[in-house]
C-alpha positions, 0 to 999 in steps of 0.5 A: 500500500505504501508503494501506491502512496509514493506512486500517487505523489510522483504521478501528481508531481509530474502532472503538476510540473507539466501543468505549470509549464503549460499554463506559463506557455498559455499565459505568454501566448494569450491562450486558454489558461489553467484555472488557479483552482486546478493548480491548487487541487493538483498540489493539494492532492499530492502534486506539491513537489512537482508543482513547486518545481514547475513554478521555479523552473518556468518562473510562473506564479512566483510573484504570488505569495500564496503560491510561493509559500503554499506550494512550498509547504505542500511540497514539504508535506508530500516529501515528508510523506514519501520519506515516511512511506519509504521508511515503512517499506524498509521496516515492513 
């Protein structure tokens, strides 16, 4: 079961990273944007590390304090969960 949790975080992190890049490209080109609510939901549901990494890599939403602080906090929580789950795998 721990593998599922780690996999979930990794998949949503990859998705969050991609969505941050996509939204940045759309912002630059004047295209359809990803709603902020969607970006937050991806991060809250386990995609914090990827969303934060995407925010930094694409320099997207970095002027929004809520995103900077919130995505960082969610990334820390998700990474702590991965460490906990990985430790559980080794003990079990």
